[in-house]
mmCIF file as gemmi writes it, N, C-alpha and C atoms, coordinates in Angstrom:
data_model
loop_
_atom_site.group_PDB
_atom_site.id
_atom_site.type_symbol
_atom_site.label_atom_id
_atom_site.label_alt_id
_atom_site.label_comp_id
_atom_site.label_asym_id
_atom_site.label_entity_id
_atom_site.label_seq_id
_atom_site.pdbx_PDB_ins_code
_atom_site.Cartn_x
_atom_site.Cartn_y
_atom_site.Cartn_z
_atom_site.occupancy
_atom_site.B_iso_or_equiv
_atom_site.pdbx_formal_charge
_atom_site.auth_seq_id
_atom_site.auth_asym_id
_atom_site.pdbx_PDB_model_num
ATOM 1 N N . MET Axp A 1 ? -17.447 5.826 -22.107 1 0 ? 1 A 1
ATOM 2 C CA . MET Axp A 1 ? -16.083 6.263 -21.997 1 0 ? 1 A 1
ATOM 3 C C . MET Axp A 1 ? -15.398 6.056 -23.348 1 0 ? 1 A 1
ATOM 4 N N . SER Axp A 2 ? -14.707 7.071 -23.821 1 0 ? 2 A 1
ATOM 5 C CA . SER Axp A 2 ? -14.035 6.957 -25.112 1 0 ? 2 A 1
ATOM 6 C C . SER Axp A 2 ? -12.791 6.092 -24.983 1 0 ? 2 A 1
ATOM 7 N N . SER Axp A 3 ? -12.344 5.57 -26.11 1 0 ? 3 A 1
ATOM 8 C CA . SER Axp A 3 ? -11.15 4.728 -26.071 1 0 ? 3 A 1
ATOM 9 C C . SER Axp A 3 ? -9.925 5.527 -25.657 1 0 ? 3 A 1
ATOM 10 N N . GLN Axp A 4 ? -9.852 6.807 -26.007 1 0 ? 4 A 1
ATOM 11 C CA . GLN Axp A 4 ? -8.717 7.644 -25.601 1 0 ? 4 A 1
ATOM 12 C C . GLN Axp A 4 ? -8.694 7.807 -24.083 1 0 ? 4 A 1
ATOM 13 N N . THR Axp A 5 ? -9.839 8.065 -23.479 1 0 ? 5 A 1
ATOM 14 C CA . THR Axp A 5 ? -9.913 8.193 -22.028 1 0 ? 5 A 1
ATOM 15 C C . THR Axp A 5 ? -9.495 6.892 -21.364 1 0 ? 5 A 1
ATOM 16 N N . ASN Axp A 6 ? -9.923 5.797 -21.921 1 0 ? 6 A 1
ATOM 17 C CA . ASN Axp A 6 ? -9.562 4.491 -21.4 1 0 ? 6 A 1
ATOM 18 C C . ASN Axp A 6 ? -8.052 4.26 -21.499 1 0 ? 6 A 1
ATOM 19 N N . ASN Axp A 7 ? -7.432 4.727 -22.56 1 0 ? 7 A 1
ATOM 20 C CA . ASN Axp A 7 ? -5.99 4.56 -22.748 1 0 ? 7 A 1
ATOM 21 C C . ASN Axp A 7 ? -5.171 5.431 -21.809 1 0 ? 7 A 1
ATOM 22 N N . ASP Axp A 8 ? -5.721 6.534 -21.34 1 0 ? 8 A 1
ATOM 23 C CA . ASP Axp A 8 ? -4.994 7.432 -20.45 1 0 ? 8 A 1
ATOM 24 C C . ASP Axp A 8 ? -4.544 6.737 -19.171 1 0 ? 8 A 1
ATOM 25 N N . GLN Axp A 9 ? -5.306 5.776 -18.719 1 0 ? 9 A 1
ATOM 26 C CA . GLN Axp A 9 ? -4.919 5.071 -17.495 1 0 ? 9 A 1
ATOM 27 C C . GLN Axp A 9 ? -3.64 4.263 -17.665 1 0 ? 9 A 1
ATOM 28 N N . PHE Axp A 10 ? -3.221 4.019 -18.917 1 0 ? 10 A 1
ATOM 29 C CA . PHE Axp A 10 ? -2.022 3.243 -19.175 1 0 ? 10 A 1
ATOM 30 C C . PHE Axp A 10 ? -0.802 4.096 -19.485 1 0 ? 10 A 1
ATOM 31 N N . LYS Axp A 11 ? -0.928 5.408 -19.36 1 0 ? 11 A 1
ATOM 32 C CA . LYS Axp A 11 ? 0.233 6.271 -19.537 1 0 ? 11 A 1
ATOM 33 C C . LYS Axp A 11 ? 1.194 6.032 -18.388 1 0 ? 11 A 1
ATOM 34 N N . LEU Axp A 12 ? 2.479 6.129 -18.696 1 0 ? 12 A 1
ATOM 35 C CA . LEU Axp A 12 ? 3.513 5.86 -17.71 1 0 ? 12 A 1
ATOM 36 C C . LEU Axp A 12 ? 3.317 6.666 -16.436 1 0 ? 12 A 1
ATOM 37 N N . GLU Axp A 13 ? 2.989 7.957 -16.577 1 0 ? 13 A 1
ATOM 38 C CA . GLU Axp A 13 ? 2.833 8.802 -15.39 1 0 ? 13 A 1
ATOM 39 C C . GLU Axp A 13 ? 1.644 8.394 -14.535 1 0 ? 13 A 1
ATOM 40 N N . ASN Axp A 14 ? 0.689 7.667 -15.106 1 0 ? 14 A 1
ATOM 41 C CA . ASN Axp A 14 ? -0.444 7.183 -14.325 1 0 ? 14 A 1
ATOM 42 C C . ASN Axp A 14 ? -0.181 5.791 -13.754 1 0 ? 14 A 1
ATOM 43 N N . LEU Axp A 15 ? 0.481 4.947 -14.501 1 0 ? 15 A 1
ATOM 44 C CA . LEU Axp A 15 ? 0.769 3.587 -14.031 1 0 ? 15 A 1
ATOM 45 C C . LEU Axp A 15 ? 1.719 3.572 -12.848 1 0 ? 15 A 1
ATOM 46 N N . PHE Axp A 16 ? 2.739 4.408 -12.913 1 0 ? 16 A 1
ATOM 47 C CA . PHE Axp A 16 ? 3.795 4.38 -11.907 1 0 ? 16 A 1
ATOM 48 C C . PHE Axp A 16 ? 3.872 5.673 -11.109 1 0 ? 16 A 1
ATOM 49 N N . ASN Axp A 17 ? 2.754 6.319 -10.918 1 0 ? 17 A 1
ATOM 50 C CA . ASN Axp A 17 ? 2.714 7.581 -10.195 1 0 ? 17 A 1
ATOM 51 C C . ASN Axp A 17 ? 2.971 7.35 -8.705 1 0 ? 17 A 1
ATOM 52 N N . VAL Axp A 18 ? 3.993 8.019 -8.162 1 0 ? 18 A 1
ATOM 53 C CA . VAL Axp A 18 ? 4.293 7.918 -6.734 1 0 ? 18 A 1
ATOM 54 C C . VAL Axp A 18 ? 4.158 9.271 -6.035 1 0 ? 18 A 1
ATOM 55 N N . LYS Axp A 19 ? 3.644 10.266 -6.759 1 0 ? 19 A 1
ATOM 56 C CA . LYS Axp A 19 ? 3.473 11.594 -6.166 1 0 ? 19 A 1
ATOM 57 C C . LYS Axp A 19 ? 2.584 11.492 -4.927 1 0 ? 19 A 1
ATOM 58 N N . ASP Axp A 20 ? 3.059 12.084 -3.855 1 0 ? 20 A 1
ATOM 59 C CA . ASP Axp A 20 ? 2.368 12.113 -2.559 1 0 ? 20 A 1
ATOM 60 C C . ASP Axp A 20 ? 2.269 10.75 -1.876 1 0 ? 20 A 1
ATOM 61 N N . LYS Axp A 21 ? 3.029 9.766 -2.331 1 0 ? 21 A 1
ATOM 62 C CA . LYS Axp A 21 ? 3.096 8.47 -1.655 1 0 ? 21 A 1
ATOM 63 C C . LYS Axp A 21 ? 4.213 8.524 -0.619 1 0 ? 21 A 1
ATOM 64 N N . VAL Axp A 22 ? 4.18 7.601 0.342 1 0 ? 22 A 1
ATOM 65 C CA . VAL Axp A 22 ? 5.206 7.491 1.371 1 0 ? 22 A 1
ATOM 66 C C . VAL Axp A 22 ? 5.909 6.155 1.193 1 0 ? 22 A 1
ATOM 67 N N . ALA Axp A 23 ? 7.25 6.189 1.212 1 0 ? 23 A 1
ATOM 68 C CA . ALA Axp A 23 ? 8.047 4.979 1.044 1 0 ? 23 A 1
ATOM 69 C C . ALA Axp A 23 ? 9.072 4.881 2.165 1 0 ? 23 A 1
ATOM 70 N N . LEU Axp A 24 ? 9.438 3.657 2.5 1 0 ? 24 A 1
ATOM 71 C CA . LEU Axp A 24 ? 10.52 3.386 3.447 1 0 ? 24 A 1
ATOM 72 C C . LEU Axp A 24 ? 11.54 2.53 2.709 1 0 ? 24 A 1
ATOM 73 N N . VAL Axp A 25 ? 12.744 3.071 2.521 1 0 ? 25 A 1
ATOM 74 C CA . VAL Axp A 25 ? 13.789 2.362 1.788 1 0 ? 25 A 1
ATOM 75 C C . VAL Axp A 25 ? 14.904 2.005 2.753 1 0 ? 25 A 1
ATOM 76 N N . THR Axp A 26 ? 15.089 0.708 2.976 1 0 ? 26 A 1
ATOM 77 C CA . THR Axp A 26 ? 16.202 0.274 3.822 1 0 ? 26 A 1
ATOM 78 C C . THR Axp A 26 ? 17.464 0.291 2.968 1 0 ? 26 A 1
ATOM 79 N N . GLY Axp A 27 ? 18.568 0.672 3.584 1 0 ? 27 A 1
ATOM 80 C CA . GLY Axp A 27 ? 19.81 0.784 2.836 1 0 ? 27 A 1
ATOM 81 C C . GLY Axp A 27 ? 19.77 1.928 1.843 1 0 ? 27 A 1
ATOM 82 N N . GLY Axp A 28 ? 19.042 2.988 2.174 1 0 ? 28 A 1
ATOM 83 C CA . GLY Axp A 28 ? 18.865 4.11 1.262 1 0 ? 28 A 1
ATOM 84 C C . GLY Axp A 28 ? 20.085 4.991 1.104 1 0 ? 28 A 1
ATOM 85 N N . GLY Axp A 29 ? 21.163 4.686 1.8 1 0 ? 29 A 1
ATOM 86 C CA . GLY Axp A 29 ? 22.358 5.523 1.737 1 0 ? 29 A 1
ATOM 87 C C . GLY Axp A 29 ? 23.327 5.173 0.634 1 0 ? 29 A 1
ATOM 88 N N . SER Axp A 30 ? 23.136 4.029 -0.024 1 0 ? 30 A 1
ATOM 89 C CA . SER Axp A 30 ? 24.077 3.635 -1.078 1 0 ? 30 A 1
ATOM 90 C C . SER Axp A 30 ? 23.473 2.549 -1.955 1 0 ? 30 A 1
ATOM 91 N N . GLY Axp A 31 ? 24.136 2.293 -3.059 1 0 ? 31 A 1
ATOM 92 C CA . GLY Axp A 31 ? 23.775 1.188 -3.943 1 0 ? 31 A 1
ATOM 93 C C . GLY Axp A 31 ? 22.366 1.256 -4.483 1 0 ? 31 A 1
ATOM 94 N N . ILE Axp A 32 ? 21.73 0.1 -4.55 1 0 ? 32 A 1
ATOM 95 C CA . ILE Axp A 32 ? 20.384 0.001 -5.096 1 0 ? 32 A 1
ATOM 96 C C . ILE Axp A 32 ? 19.386 0.805 -4.263 1 0 ? 32 A 1
ATOM 97 N N . GLY Axp A 33 ? 19.551 0.799 -2.947 1 0 ? 33 A 1
ATOM 98 C CA . GLY Axp A 33 ? 18.664 1.579 -2.08 1 0 ? 33 A 1
ATOM 99 C C . GLY Axp A 33 ? 18.71 3.059 -2.409 1 0 ? 33 A 1
ATOM 100 N N . LEU Axp A 34 ? 19.903 3.568 -2.696 1 0 ? 34 A 1
ATOM 101 C CA . LEU Axp A 34 ? 20.047 4.974 -3.072 1 0 ? 34 A 1
ATOM 102 C C . LEU Axp A 34 ? 19.372 5.244 -4.408 1 0 ? 34 A 1
ATOM 103 N N . MET Axp A 35 ? 19.533 4.334 -5.362 1 0 ? 35 A 1
ATOM 104 C CA . MET Axp A 35 ? 18.893 4.521 -6.67 1 0 ? 35 A 1
ATOM 105 C C . MET Axp A 35 ? 17.368 4.505 -6.549 1 0 ? 35 A 1
ATOM 106 N N . VAL Axp A 36 ? 16.849 3.629 -5.714 1 0 ? 36 A 1
ATOM 107 C CA . VAL Axp A 36 ? 15.402 3.585 -5.48 1 0 ? 36 A 1
ATOM 108 C C . VAL Axp A 36 ? 14.95 4.901 -4.841 1 0 ? 36 A 1
ATOM 109 N N . THR Axp A 37 ? 15.714 5.374 -3.877 1 0 ? 37 A 1
ATOM 110 C CA . THR Axp A 37 ? 15.408 6.639 -3.217 1 0 ? 37 A 1
ATOM 111 C C . THR Axp A 37 ? 15.366 7.781 -4.228 1 0 ? 37 A 1
ATOM 112 N N . GLN Axp A 38 ? 16.364 7.852 -5.09 1 0 ? 38 A 1
ATOM 113 C CA . GLN Axp A 38 ? 16.42 8.908 -6.1 1 0 ? 38 A 1
ATOM 114 C C . GLN Axp A 38 ? 15.201 8.845 -7.022 1 0 ? 38 A 1
ATOM 115 N N . ALA Axp A 39 ? 14.861 7.653 -7.477 1 0 ? 39 A 1
ATOM 116 C CA . ALA Axp A 39 ? 13.717 7.504 -8.385 1 0 ? 39 A 1
ATOM 117 C C . ALA Axp A 39 ? 12.427 7.945 -7.71 1 0 ? 39 A 1
ATOM 118 N N . LEU Axp A 40 ? 12.233 7.553 -6.478 1 0 ? 40 A 1
ATOM 119 C CA . LEU Axp A 40 ? 11.002 7.902 -5.772 1 0 ? 40 A 1
ATOM 120 C C . LEU Axp A 40 ? 10.914 9.386 -5.466 1 0 ? 40 A 1
ATOM 121 N N . VAL Axp A 41 ? 11.973 9.957 -4.914 1 0 ? 41 A 1
ATOM 122 C CA . VAL Axp A 41 ? 11.93 11.366 -4.505 1 0 ? 41 A 1
ATOM 123 C C . VAL Axp A 41 ? 11.822 12.287 -5.71 1 0 ? 41 A 1
ATOM 124 N N . ASN Axp A 42 ? 12.449 11.931 -6.81 1 0 ? 42 A 1
ATOM 125 C CA . ASN Axp A 42 ? 12.372 12.774 -7.994 1 0 ? 42 A 1
ATOM 126 C C . ASN Axp A 42 ? 11.018 12.69 -8.687 1 0 ? 42 A 1
ATOM 127 N N . ASN Axp A 43 ? 10.205 11.749 -8.249 1 0 ? 43 A 1
ATOM 128 C CA . ASN Axp A 43 ? 8.858 11.616 -8.799 1 0 ? 43 A 1
ATOM 129 C C . ASN Axp A 43 ? 7.784 11.938 -7.771 1 0 ? 43 A 1
ATOM 130 N N . GLY Axp A 44 ? 8.156 12.629 -6.705 1 0 ? 44 A 1
ATOM 131 C CA . GLY Axp A 44 ? 7.178 13.205 -5.799 1 0 ? 44 A 1
ATOM 132 C C . GLY Axp A 44 ? 6.863 12.45 -4.528 1 0 ? 44 A 1
ATOM 133 N N . ALA Axp A 45 ? 7.59 11.386 -4.209 1 0 ? 45 A 1
ATOM 134 C CA . ALA Axp A 45 ? 7.305 10.626 -2.989 1 0 ? 45 A 1
ATOM 135 C C . ALA Axp A 45 ? 8.037 11.221 -1.784 1 0 ? 45 A 1
ATOM 136 N N . LYS Axp A 46 ? 7.454 11.012 -0.619 1 0 ? 46 A 1
ATOM 137 C CA . LYS Axp A 46 ? 8.141 11.266 0.649 1 0 ? 46 A 1
ATOM 138 C C . LYS Axp A 46 ? 8.858 9.962 0.972 1 0 ? 46 A 1
ATOM 139 N N . VAL Axp A 47 ? 10.192 10.012 1.06 1 0 ? 47 A 1
ATOM 140 C CA . VAL Axp A 47 ? 10.985 8.791 1.195 1 0 ? 47 A 1
ATOM 141 C C . VAL Axp A 47 ? 11.764 8.811 2.503 1 0 ? 47 A 1
ATOM 142 N N . TYR Axp A 48 ? 11.455 7.861 3.355 1 0 ? 48 A 1
ATOM 143 C CA . TYR Axp A 48 ? 12.245 7.642 4.557 1 0 ? 48 A 1
ATOM 144 C C . TYR Axp A 48 ? 13.354 6.674 4.176 1 0 ? 48 A 1
ATOM 145 N N . ILE Axp A 49 ? 14.594 7.048 4.479 1 0 ? 49 A 1
ATOM 146 C CA . ILE Axp A 49 ? 15.706 6.152 4.2 1 0 ? 49 A 1
ATOM 147 C C . ILE Axp A 49 ? 16.315 5.697 5.515 1 0 ? 49 A 1
ATOM 148 N N . THR Axp A 50 ? 16.719 4.442 5.548 1 0 ? 50 A 1
ATOM 149 C CA . THR Axp A 50 ? 17.348 3.908 6.744 1 0 ? 50 A 1
ATOM 150 C C . THR Axp A 50 ? 18.739 3.397 6.404 1 0 ? 50 A 1
ATOM 151 N N . GLY Axp A 51 ? 19.555 3.385 7.42 1 0 ? 51 A 1
ATOM 152 C CA . GLY Axp A 51 ? 20.909 2.873 7.333 1 0 ? 51 A 1
ATOM 153 C C . GLY Axp A 51 ? 21.509 2.942 8.721 1 0 ? 51 A 1
ATOM 154 N N . ARG Axp A 52 ? 22.674 2.351 8.871 1 0 ? 52 A 1
ATOM 155 C CA . ARG Axp A 52 ? 23.299 2.312 10.198 1 0 ? 52 A 1
ATOM 156 C C . ARG Axp A 52 ? 24.069 3.581 10.532 1 0 ? 52 A 1
ATOM 157 N N . THR Axp A 53 ? 24.408 4.391 9.516 1 0 ? 53 A 1
ATOM 158 C CA . THR Axp A 53 ? 25.258 5.555 9.733 1 0 ? 53 A 1
ATOM 159 C C . THR Axp A 53 ? 24.512 6.847 9.412 1 0 ? 53 A 1
ATOM 160 N N . GLN Axp A 54 ? 24.269 7.641 10.424 1 0 ? 54 A 1
ATOM 161 C CA . GLN Axp A 54 ? 23.532 8.899 10.255 1 0 ? 54 A 1
ATOM 162 C C . GLN Axp A 54 ? 24.233 9.831 9.27 1 0 ? 54 A 1
ATOM 163 N N . GLU Axp A 55 ? 25.566 9.894 9.347 1 0 ? 55 A 1
ATOM 164 C CA . GLU Axp A 55 ? 26.306 10.793 8.463 1 0 ? 55 A 1
ATOM 165 C C . GLU Axp A 55 ? 26.089 10.444 6.989 1 0 ? 55 A 1
ATOM 166 N N . LYS Axp A 56 ? 26.072 9.17 6.677 1 0 ? 56 A 1
ATOM 167 C CA . LYS Axp A 56 ? 25.847 8.721 5.304 1 0 ? 56 A 1
ATOM 168 C C . LYS Axp A 56 ? 24.442 9.105 4.84 1 0 ? 56 A 1
ATOM 169 N N . LEU Axp A 57 ? 23.464 8.918 5.704 1 0 ? 57 A 1
ATOM 170 C CA . LEU Axp A 57 ? 22.093 9.285 5.376 1 0 ? 57 A 1
ATOM 171 C C . LEU Axp A 57 ? 21.96 10.79 5.182 1 0 ? 57 A 1
ATOM 172 N N . ASP Axp A 58 ? 22.633 11.56 6.029 1 0 ? 58 A 1
ATOM 173 C CA . ASP Axp A 58 ? 22.588 13.02 5.911 1 0 ? 58 A 1
ATOM 174 C C . ASP Axp A 58 ? 23.197 13.483 4.588 1 0 ? 58 A 1
ATOM 175 N N . ARG Axp A 59 ? 24.261 12.809 4.137 1 0 ? 59 A 1
ATOM 176 C CA . ARG Axp A 59 ? 24.875 13.153 2.845 1 0 ? 59 A 1
ATOM 177 C C . ARG Axp A 59 ? 23.894 12.918 1.694 1 0 ? 59 A 1
ATOM 178 N N . VAL Axp A 60 ? 23.1 11.839 1.802 1 0 ? 60 A 1
ATOM 179 C CA . VAL Axp A 60 ? 22.095 11.565 0.767 1 0 ? 60 A 1
ATOM 180 C C . VAL Axp A 60 ? 21.063 12.682 0.73 1 0 ? 60 A 1
ATOM 181 N N . VAL Axp A 61 ? 20.624 13.113 1.889 1 0 ? 61 A 1
ATOM 182 C CA . VAL Axp A 61 ? 19.644 14.203 1.957 1 0 ? 61 A 1
ATOM 183 C C . VAL Axp A 61 ? 20.232 15.466 1.329 1 0 ? 61 A 1
ATOM 184 N N . GLU Axp A 62 ? 21.481 15.778 1.662 1 0 ? 62 A 1
ATOM 185 C CA . GLU Axp A 62 ? 22.127 16.976 1.124 1 0 ? 62 A 1
ATOM 186 C C . GLU Axp A 62 ? 22.319 16.899 -0.385 1 0 ? 62 A 1
ATOM 187 N N . SER Axp A 63 ? 22.735 15.752 -0.889 1 0 ? 63 A 1
ATOM 188 C CA . SER Axp A 63 ? 23.084 15.666 -2.305 1 0 ? 63 A 1
ATOM 189 C C . SER Axp A 63 ? 21.919 15.286 -3.212 1 0 ? 63 A 1
ATOM 190 N N . HIS Axp A 64 ? 20.893 14.613 -2.684 1 0 ? 64 A 1
ATOM 191 C CA . HIS Axp A 64 ? 19.804 14.135 -3.535 1 0 ? 64 A 1
ATOM 192 C C . HIS Axp A 64 ? 18.433 14.657 -3.143 1 0 ? 64 A 1
ATOM 193 N N . GLY Axp A 65 ? 18.364 15.385 -2.046 1 0 ? 65 A 1
ATOM 194 C CA . GLY Axp A 65 ? 17.097 15.964 -1.612 1 0 ? 65 A 1
ATOM 195 C C . GLY Axp A 65 ? 17.091 17.447 -1.912 1 0 ? 65 A 1
ATOM 196 N N . GLY Axp A 66 ? 16.203 18.146 -1.305 1 0 ? 66 A 1
ATOM 197 C CA . GLY Axp A 66 ? 16.206 19.599 -1.442 1 0 ? 66 A 1
ATOM 198 C C . GLY Axp A 66 ? 15.205 20.141 -2.437 1 0 ? 66 A 1
ATOM 199 N N . LYS Axp A 67 ? 15.412 21.392 -2.786 1 0 ? 67 A 1
ATOM 200 C CA . LYS Axp A 67 ? 14.455 22.143 -3.594 1 0 ? 67 A 1
ATOM 201 C C . LYS Axp A 67 ? 14.327 21.627 -5.023 1 0 ? 67 A 1
ATOM 202 N N . ASN Axp A 68 ? 15.326 20.939 -5.526 1 0 ? 68 A 1
ATOM 203 C CA . ASN Axp A 68 ? 15.291 20.48 -6.912 1 0 ? 68 A 1
ATOM 204 C C . ASN Axp A 68 ? 14.556 19.16 -7.099 1 0 ? 68 A 1
ATOM 205 N N . THR Axp A 69 ? 13.985 18.631 -6.047 1 0 ? 69 A 1
ATOM 206 C CA . THR Axp A 69 ? 13.259 17.364 -6.144 1 0 ? 69 A 1
ATOM 207 C C . THR Axp A 69 ? 11.771 17.602 -5.907 1 0 ? 69 A 1
ATOM 208 N N . ALA Axp A 70 ? 10.967 16.702 -6.423 1 0 ? 70 A 1
ATOM 209 C CA . ALA Axp A 70 ? 9.517 16.813 -6.264 1 0 ? 70 A 1
ATOM 210 C C . ALA Axp A 70 ? 9.05 16.253 -4.929 1 0 ? 70 A 1
ATOM 211 N N . GLY Axp A 71 ? 9.891 15.448 -4.279 1 0 ? 71 A 1
ATOM 212 C CA . GLY Axp A 71 ? 9.519 14.809 -3.023 1 0 ? 71 A 1
ATOM 213 C C . GLY Axp A 71 ? 10.406 15.249 -1.877 1 0 ? 71 A 1
ATOM 214 N N . GLU Axp A 72 ? 10.53 14.383 -0.899 1 0 ? 72 A 1
ATOM 215 C CA . GLU Axp A 72 ? 11.282 14.693 0.322 1 0 ? 72 A 1
ATOM 216 C C . GLU Axp A 72 ? 11.993 13.437 0.798 1 0 ? 72 A 1
ATOM 217 N N . ILE Axp A 73 ? 13.221 13.599 1.307 1 0 ? 73 A 1
ATOM 218 C CA . ILE Axp A 73 ? 13.971 12.485 1.889 1 0 ? 73 A 1
ATOM 219 C C . ILE Axp A 73 ? 14.118 12.739 3.377 1 0 ? 73 A 1
ATOM 220 N N . ILE Axp A 74 ? 13.769 11.733 4.173 1 0 ? 74 A 1
ATOM 221 C CA . ILE Axp A 74 ? 13.866 11.838 5.628 1 0 ? 74 A 1
ATOM 222 C C . ILE Axp A 74 ? 14.723 10.675 6.13 1 0 ? 74 A 1
ATOM 223 N N . PRO Axp A 75 ? 15.876 10.969 6.753 1 0 ? 75 A 1
ATOM 224 C CA . PRO Axp A 75 ? 16.754 9.904 7.228 1 0 ? 75 A 1
ATOM 225 C C . PRO Axp A 75 ? 16.349 9.385 8.612 1 0 ? 75 A 1
ATOM 226 N N . LEU Axp A 76 ? 16.369 8.068 8.768 1 0 ? 76 A 1
ATOM 227 C CA . LEU Axp A 76 ? 16.138 7.426 10.069 1 0 ? 76 A 1
ATOM 228 C C . LEU Axp A 76 ? 17.22 6.361 10.257 1 0 ? 76 A 1
ATOM 229 N N . THR Axp A 77 ? 18.03 6.517 11.272 1 0 ? 77 A 1
ATOM 230 C CA . THR Axp A 77 ? 19.082 5.547 11.532 1 0 ? 77 A 1
ATOM 231 C C . THR Axp A 77 ? 18.472 4.26 12.067 1 0 ? 77 A 1
ATOM 232 N N . ALA Axp A 78 ? 18.843 3.138 11.457 1 0 ? 78 A 1
ATOM 233 C CA . ALA Axp A 78 ? 18.35 1.837 11.903 1 0 ? 78 A 1
ATOM 234 C C . ALA Axp A 78 ? 19.251 0.737 11.364 1 0 ? 78 A 1
ATOM 235 N N . ASP Axp A 79 ? 19.359 -0.325 12.135 1 0 ? 79 A 1
ATOM 236 C CA . ASP Axp A 79 ? 20.091 -1.522 11.706 1 0 ? 79 A 1
ATOM 237 C C . ASP Axp A 79 ? 19.053 -2.63 11.569 1 0 ? 79 A 1
ATOM 238 N N . ILE Axp A 80 ? 18.681 -2.966 10.35 1 0 ? 80 A 1
ATOM 239 C CA . ILE Axp A 80 ? 17.601 -3.933 10.159 1 0 ? 80 A 1
ATOM 240 C C . ILE Axp A 80 ? 18.03 -5.374 10.416 1 0 ? 80 A 1
ATOM 241 N N . SER Axp A 81 ? 19.267 -5.572 10.837 1 0 ? 81 A 1
ATOM 242 C CA . SER Axp A 81 ? 19.684 -6.917 11.252 1 0 ? 81 A 1
ATOM 243 C C . SER Axp A 81 ? 19.486 -7.115 12.752 1 0 ? 81 A 1
ATOM 244 N N . ASP Axp A 82 ? 18.997 -6.074 13.44 1 0 ? 82 A 1
ATOM 245 C CA . ASP Axp A 82 ? 18.795 -6.102 14.886 1 0 ? 82 A 1
ATOM 246 C C . ASP Axp A 82 ? 17.317 -5.886 15.209 1 0 ? 82 A 1
ATOM 247 N N . LYS Axp A 83 ? 16.706 -6.849 15.902 1 0 ? 83 A 1
ATOM 248 C CA . LYS Axp A 83 ? 15.263 -6.781 16.174 1 0 ? 83 A 1
ATOM 249 C C . LYS Axp A 83 ? 14.876 -5.543 16.974 1 0 ? 83 A 1
ATOM 250 N N . GLU Axp A 84 ? 15.668 -5.174 17.941 1 0 ? 84 A 1
ATOM 251 C CA . GLU Axp A 84 ? 15.357 -3.99 18.752 1 0 ? 84 A 1
ATOM 252 C C . GLU Axp A 84 ? 15.394 -2.725 17.894 1 0 ? 84 A 1
ATOM 253 N N . SER Axp A 85 ? 16.354 -2.654 17.001 1 0 ? 85 A 1
ATOM 254 C CA . SER Axp A 85 ? 16.455 -1.523 16.09 1 0 ? 85 A 1
ATOM 255 C C . SER Axp A 85 ? 15.253 -1.464 15.144 1 0 ? 85 A 1
ATOM 256 N N . ILE Axp A 86 ? 14.781 -2.621 14.708 1 0 ? 86 A 1
ATOM 257 C CA . ILE Axp A 86 ? 13.595 -2.682 13.854 1 0 ? 86 A 1
ATOM 258 C C . ILE Axp A 86 ? 12.368 -2.188 14.622 1 0 ? 86 A 1
ATOM 259 N N . LYS Axp A 87 ? 12.234 -2.593 15.874 1 0 ? 87 A 1
ATOM 260 C CA . LYS Axp A 87 ? 11.116 -2.117 16.706 1 0 ? 87 A 1
ATOM 261 C C . LYS Axp A 87 ? 11.156 -0.6 16.852 1 0 ? 87 A 1
ATOM 262 N N . ASN Axp A 88 ? 12.358 -0.063 17.077 1 0 ? 88 A 1
ATOM 263 C CA . ASN Axp A 88 ? 12.5 1.389 17.218 1 0 ? 88 A 1
ATOM 264 C C . ASN Axp A 88 ? 12.176 2.104 15.904 1 0 ? 88 A 1
ATOM 265 N N . LEU Axp A 89 ? 12.599 1.531 14.788 1 0 ? 89 A 1
ATOM 266 C CA . LEU Axp A 89 ? 12.289 2.098 13.478 1 0 ? 89 A 1
ATOM 267 C C . LEU Axp A 89 ? 10.782 2.109 13.254 1 0 ? 89 A 1
ATOM 268 N N . TYR Axp A 90 ? 10.134 1.006 13.554 1 0 ? 90 A 1
ATOM 269 C CA . TYR Axp A 90 ? 8.678 0.925 13.407 1 0 ? 90 A 1
ATOM 270 C C . TYR Axp A 90 ? 7.978 1.984 14.253 1 0 ? 90 A 1
ATOM 271 N N . ALA Axp A 91 ? 8.421 2.138 15.488 1 0 ? 91 A 1
ATOM 272 C CA . ALA Axp A 91 ? 7.814 3.115 16.388 1 0 ? 91 A 1
ATOM 273 C C . ALA Axp A 91 ? 7.992 4.539 15.847 1 0 ? 91 A 1
ATOM 274 N N . GLU Axp A 92 ? 9.191 4.855 15.389 1 0 ? 92 A 1
ATOM 275 C CA . GLU Axp A 92 ? 9.465 6.201 14.877 1 0 ? 92 A 1
ATOM 276 C C . GLU Axp A 92 ? 8.683 6.469 13.588 1 0 ? 92 A 1
ATOM 277 N N . PHE Axp A 93 ? 8.674 5.509 12.687 1 0 ? 93 A 1
ATOM 278 C CA . PHE Axp A 93 ? 7.944 5.658 11.425 1 0 ? 93 A 1
ATOM 279 C C . PHE Axp A 93 ? 6.448 5.805 11.693 1 0 ? 93 A 1
ATOM 280 N N . SER Axp A 94 ? 5.923 4.992 12.591 1 0 ? 94 A 1
ATOM 281 C CA . SER Axp A 94 ? 4.492 5.045 12.926 1 0 ? 94 A 1
ATOM 282 C C . SER Axp A 94 ? 4.106 6.374 13.561 1 0 ? 94 A 1
ATOM 283 N N . LYS Axp A 95 ? 5.001 6.909 14.378 1 0 ? 95 A 1
ATOM 284 C CA . LYS Axp A 95 ? 4.732 8.194 15.018 1 0 ? 95 A 1
ATOM 285 C C . LYS Axp A 95 ? 4.672 9.315 13.975 1 0 ? 95 A 1
ATOM 286 N N . ARG Axp A 96 ? 5.527 9.245 12.972 1 0 ? 96 A 1
ATOM 287 C CA . ARG Axp A 96 ? 5.574 10.285 11.938 1 0 ? 96 A 1
ATOM 288 C C . ARG Axp A 96 ? 4.481 10.122 10.882 1 0 ? 96 A 1
ATOM 289 N N . GLU Axp A 97 ? 4.05 8.907 10.663 1 0 ? 97 A 1
ATOM 290 C CA . GLU Axp A 97 ? 3.073 8.629 9.596 1 0 ? 97 A 1
ATOM 291 C C . GLU Axp A 97 ? 1.803 8.014 10.166 1 0 ? 97 A 1
ATOM 292 N N . GLN Axp A 98 ? 1.173 8.745 11.049 1 0 ? 98 A 1
ATOM 293 C CA . GLN Axp A 98 ? -0.089 8.272 11.641 1 0 ? 98 A 1
ATOM 294 C C . GLN Axp A 98 ? -1.213 8.414 10.631 1 0 ? 98 A 1
ATOM 295 N N . GLN Axp A 99 ? -1.927 7.314 10.384 1 0 ? 99 A 1
ATOM 296 C CA . GLN Axp A 99 ? -3.054 7.388 9.464 1 0 ? 99 A 1
ATOM 297 C C . GLN Axp A 99 ? -4.121 6.418 9.866 1 0 ? 99 A 1
């Protein structure tokens, strides 16, 4: 293996490649969660975002998702401070991402 080929593995696009990966971002409707969502979706990830307010999540999909992104944003309403809500989130996520 040539040294150039060996160096290719350390290129930024190879080290931090999220294309075709699946992510779950809690609090994806605002703040740091929104920034993480933007970074992932613009680099090709399928990103599930959670939050307590469906309308807020839908606004994120409208403003940061769509045809101009390499990935996809999927909103799932959940309150991660509530165990029952976490169970429901797990069930819904598992149903959509069977592997």
